[in-house]
N, C-alpha and C positions, 0 to 999 in steps of 0.2 A: 210142257210151254208155261204153263202156271208155278212153276217151281223155281224158272229162271228168271221172272220178273220182280223179284225181292233183291236177284244179285244185281239185274242192269238198275235198278234204281239204289243202290247203294254206290253203283262205279258213276254214276251220273252224279250226284251227290259230291262224292269226292273228287270228281275232275272239276265240279264246281268254286269247291274250298279251294283247291290250285290254282285256279283262276283266278278269283278273287285275290288268292294273296302273294300271285306275280304281276295283277293291276296294283297294288295299294302298291308292292318294291318299285316299282316302274315307277309309281307317284312320285315317292319317299327319292329315289334317285334322282330325277325331275328337279325336284324340288330341290335339292344339294347342288345340282349340278348350276342350277340356277343365278342359287347363295351365291355359287363357288364363282361364279360370273359375274356378277355385278360386286362381288370384291373386289376380284383380278381389276373388272373395269376402274374402281375407286382406287385402290392401293396406290398408285402414282401421285395421286391428287394429294391423298392423305399423308402420301409420306412427305411432299412437297410444303404441306402445311403443316408438318412435326418437324420438319428440319427450321421450317421459317422462324417458326415459335422458337425452337433450341434457341437458334442465332440469336433471338431478340434477348433471350432471358440469361445468355451466356455471362456470366464476365468478365471483364473486360480487367484487366492490369489497371490501378489507380494510377493517373498522370501527376498529380497536384505533389510541385516537389516537396522535400523534406521538411517539415516544419510549417510552410504554408498552409491559408486558409483553405477550403475543399471547395469546389465551384457547387453551391449548391442550386443552381438555377438551372441545371444538365434536367432531361426528362428521366424520371423515376419508372424502372419496371414495374409490371401490373404486378410483378408478387414479391415476397420479401427474399435477397439476397444478401446474407451476414454481411460477407465480405465486401459488397462495395457501398450497401450502408455504412459500416465501421469503418472504411480504408481511410487515411490520412488525419481525421479526427484528432486523437491522442495526441498525436505530434505537435499539433498545432497547438491547443490548448496548455501542454505543456511546457514552449515558447513563450507561449502570451504570457505564463502564470497563475492564469486564473486560480487556478487552487492554494495559490501560498501567500498566506495573510501577510503585509506588511506590517511590524510590529513599530516601528518606528509611526509608521500614519494613524496606529490604533491609538498610541499614548499620548496624542493629541488630538484627540478626541474628548470631550468632557466624561459623556457616558456613552463606550463605545456597546456595543450587541454582541456578546465572545458568543460564541456555540466552536464546544470543541469533543473529539473520541477519538480513542484511541483501538484503529481496528486490530479486534483479538487477532495475536499474533498466530499463524499458521505453522505448524514443526514443522524446520527443514527435513523433519523422516521422509518426506515424499512429495508426489507434485496433487494438486487442490483438487478436489470430485464437486460433485454438484451440491453435494451441502453446501460447500464454501463458496458458492454460485450464489445459490441461493441468500445465505446472509449477507454479500456484499452488494446486493443488487437492491436489497430494504433498506443496506444503511448508505448505499450511495443513493435513496430516495430519499431518506431522512437532511442527510447533509447539506445537497443539491437544495430543497427546499427553503433551508433555512438563510440559505444565500438569499432564494429569492425571496426570501421577508428582511433582507437586508442585517442580515450579520456576517462578523466576519468571522470566517466557519474554518477552522483547520480540524483533519480528517488523519489522524498520522498512521503512516504504514508501517509495518518492521516485520520480523517473521521470530518464532521460537526457539531457542538451542535444543528444547527439550532431551537435556541432559543424557539421562538412562535410558532413554525410548530410542535418540540418534546413535550412541553408544554401541546400543543393542544392533542398531541396522548394522554399522558397518563391521561389526565383529563377525554377523552373517555374511555380507559379502565379503569381507577377506581371508574367512571360510573355505566359503565355496569359490573362489577364483585361486587362491595359494594355499590351504589349508594351512592356512595358519592364525593365529591367535593373537592375542593385542600384543601378550608375554612374550612373544619370539620377536615379536618388532620392536617389541620396547617403548618405554612413556613417549619420548619425544615423537617418534617415526609413528608413532597410532594418534597423537593429536595430529598430526599434518594429515594421515588420513580424515581424520572426523572435519578440518578446516575444510578440505578437498572434499566433500561430500558439500562441506556446507554452500559452497560456494554456485554448483553444480543441480545442487534442489533449488535452494535458496535461487537465485538466477532461473531456477524453469517455474518458480512462484510468480518473482518477481513479471516474468514476462506475459505467464497469466492472467493476473494483476491488470495489466496495461490490454491484456486481448479483451478482457470485460468489457474496462472504458472507465472504471471506478473513479471518483474527483478526490482522489488522494492528493494530497505535499510530498510530491517525489522528494525536495530538498531535504525532508525531515526526517527521513528511510532512517528507521534504526534495527537493531541486531538486540535480542537481550541477553547476547554475552561479547558485548563488541565492549572498549573500556569507559564509556562513558556509563553504560547502561550497571557494570563488575562496578564500577567504584561508587554508585551510585547506592548499590546493593551493600557493598560493605560499610558505609557511611551510615546504613539506615538500623544495621545491626549495632555496627558499636554503638549509635544514640541508645535503642533500646538497650542495651546490655548497660549502658551507664543510667538508664532510668530504673533500673530494674524491672523494664515489663522481659525480657529476656534473662537465662541465667543457665549457665552449665551445669552439668552434676554426672553421675553416675548412674544408671539405668538402664531397662534390658531394651533392644532396638532390634529391628526389625533385618533380617541379613541374607541377602541374595547372594548361594552359593554358587549359579551358574554366572553372574556378574561379578562377585566378589564384592559387593558394594553393599551400602545399608538403603534402606526401603523405608517409605515413610505410610503410615495408618491406611494411608486412601489407596495403595497401590498392591496389597495383600488381601489376602481373602482368607478370614479367619477363621477355622475351624475350629468346635471345644470336642476334647476328648475325655470319656468319661475313667473314672481309675478302675485299673483291672483287678 
């Protein structure tokens, strides 16, 4: 009988542990069930609140007629919605000519306050990125501040042809789509392809400019390869040549074997080689 007591005590301990474990599991299950029941009871109400909030904050297309002033007396959403806030303003600004300085009016003033700035023209090699947006935001703030100070502010927009870079991307696209080089097309047809690229990405860049809402004078938009700018560049070089500031002579140049064109020193990585 004495030998069986330790075994009985061990069995009692195991039963106690098992009972405690089952009790803890039951309590945990009951707690989980209560939580689920509470969530189930609250779900319809929370869902309704979320739907109402979403409905309140859903952007509704702006109904302002194109070029007309937006009604700014309407209630404002508690959260910021770019489409709702930015809609319609640019068209009204352009129609009113707020960013177009009147030359005749300026000439009539005795001591006009003038502020001019040229936008660093982005290359038509592709679309704008976040860095451009930061640059535009800073320059736009400066230009608008000058207007508020009474200046006749002109912020001149434009895009850059980026000659060799644009030629390179167009050639890559031509090879990717048709397995052709510019030599296969010939000079005139390849130039047409480059201008088609310019129209596509130049238009995309202009649309991005407008979406940002920058206060440039769109009536004075320029392209660095248009007739006026090309004529000005030629005139400048002719004058500098006549004044002896630039000259022509025989010298070593940087030659790109891939593009078959010359390159400036800025576009070349120089490597010094020691004699064998």
